[in-house]
C-alpha positions in Angstrom: -27.7 -22.8 -7.4 -25.2 -21.8 -4.7 -26.3 -21.2 -1.1 -24.1 -18.3 -0.3 -25.7 -17.8 3.2 -25.0 -21.4 4.1 -21.4 -21.2 2.9 -20.8 -18.1 4.9 -22.5 -19.6 8.0 -20.3 -22.7 7.9 -17.1 -20.6 7.3 -18.1 -18.3 10.2 -18.6 -21.2 12.6 -15.1 -22.5 11.7 -13.3 -19.2 12.4 -11.7 -18.4 15.7 -11.0 -14.8 14.7 -13.2 -12.8 12.3 -12.2 -12.2 8.7 -10.8 -8.6 8.2 -13.3 -6.2 6.7 -11.2 -5.6 3.6 -11.1 -9.3 2.8 -14.9 -9.7 3.3 -15.7 -7.1 0.6 -15.1 -9.7 -2.1 -18.1 -11.8 -0.9 -21.8 -11.1 -1.6 -24.1 -9.8 1.1 -25.7 -13.2 1.7 -22.4 -14.8 2.4 -21.5 -11.9 4.8 -24.8 -12.3 6.6 -24.2 -16.0 7.0 -20.6 -15.5 8.1 -21.6 -13.0 10.8 -24.4 -15.4 12.1 -22.0 -18.4 12.1 -19.2 -16.5 13.8 -21.5 -15.1 16.5 -23.0 -18.5 17.2 -19.5 -20.1 17.5 -18.2 -17.2 19.6 -21.2 -17.4 21.9 -20.5 -21.1 22.5 -16.8 -20.7 23.0 -16.9 -17.9 25.6 -20.3 -18.9 27.0 -21.6 -15.3 26.6 -24.4 -14.8 24.0 -24.6 -11.1 24.8 -21.0 -10.4 24.0 -21.3 -12.5 20.8 -24.4 -10.5 19.8 -22.6 -7.3 20.4 -19.6 -8.5 18.3 -22.0 -9.5 15.6 -23.3 -6.0 15.4 -19.8 -4.6 15.1 -18.9 -7.1 12.3 -22.2 -6.4 10.4 -21.4 -2.7 10.3 -17.7 -3.3 9.4 -18.8 -5.7 6.6 -21.2 -3.2 5.1 -24.4 -4.9 6.1 -27.5 -3.0 6.8 -28.4 -2.8 10.5 -31.5 -5.0 10.0 -29.8 -7.5 7.8 -29.3 -10.0 10.6 -31.2 -8.5 13.5 -33.8 -11.2 13.3 -31.1 -13.8 14.1 -31.0 -12.3 17.6 -34.7 -12.0 18.1 -35.6 -14.7 20.5 -38.7 -15.2 22.5 -36.7 -16.5 25.4 -34.3 -13.6 25.6 -35.2 -10.2 24.2 -31.9 -8.7 25.3 -29.9 -10.3 22.5 -31.2 -8.0 19.9 -30.5 -5.0 22.1 -26.9 -6.1 22.4 -26.7 -6.6 18.6 -28.0 -3.1 18.0 -25.6 -1.7 20.6 -22.6 -3.4 18.9 -23.8 -2.1 15.5 -24.1 1.5 16.7 -21.0 1.8 18.9 -18.4 1.8 16.1 
């Protein structure tokens, strides 16, 4: 059984720039969810700004055809409730 979410997560972590939305459409929703989470994690570490990374993840989730709530839980943290706000802001601003 293939772990599409895990594959997407690892591919997202490796990417410096996000995959174009048109190219992402060939992947299943679980892969896309993983990719957005991995890319957001990597971006947050690279630029040392988790809020901007959460906002970018929201933008990508919408561009990749994911439902708004598909990865919102990834940004729900007991230590920082603002991350989910920035994710939602990114999703809605496009």
